[in-house]
N, C-alpha and C positions, 0 to 999 in steps of 0.2 A: 468562623467561616474559613474554609480551606481555599487553596489556590484555584482549584477547578470551579468551585462555586463562584469565586470572584471573577474568573475569566468568563464563565457562562453569563454572568450578569453584565459584564462590561463590553463584550465583543459581539458584534452582530453576526448573523449567519454568513457563511463563506460566500464570497463572490470573487471572480478572477482578478479584479484590479485592486484588491485590498492594499497591496504594497504601495500603490500610488497615493492612497489616503493616509499613509503614515503609520500603519500597523506594523508591529515588529514581526520577524519571522516566527517567533514562538506563538504569538497571537493568531497569525494566519494559519499555522499548523493546527492549533487548537480548534479554530473555527472549521477547518477542513475535516478534522476528525469528527467533530460533532455532526457535520452534515452527512458524512459517510455512515456514522452510527445511526442516524435517523433513517437514512435510506435502507440500511440493513434491517433495522427493526420493522420498517414497513413491509419489506419483502418477506421477512420471516412470518409476520402476522398474516400476510396473504397466503403463504404456503400452509400455515396452520389451518386457516379457514378452509382452504381447498381440501386439505387432508381430512378435516372433519366432515366436509360435505360428501367426500368419496368413501367415507368409512363404512365398512360392512357392519350391519347390525350384529350384535352378539347372539349367538345361537348356543343354547345349552342342551346337551344331549345326556339323558340319564338312561343308562342301560343296567339291567339287572340280570344276572345269570343264576338260575336255580337248577340244581341237580336233583333228579328224582331217583 
């Protein structure tokens, strides 16, 4: 188990008064990064879903030129 897996398991989600509860600055930063990463992933998923909904269906055009 690596450091990040250990920290993910031991530290709760970020909240503004974590320093009052005795968490170290490294633990607070890790929790804040995890929260930011989760928010970013949620925004990106929403953007992808919106882009898929707005996607123009694929149109295939086949043209053939014949010289007589």
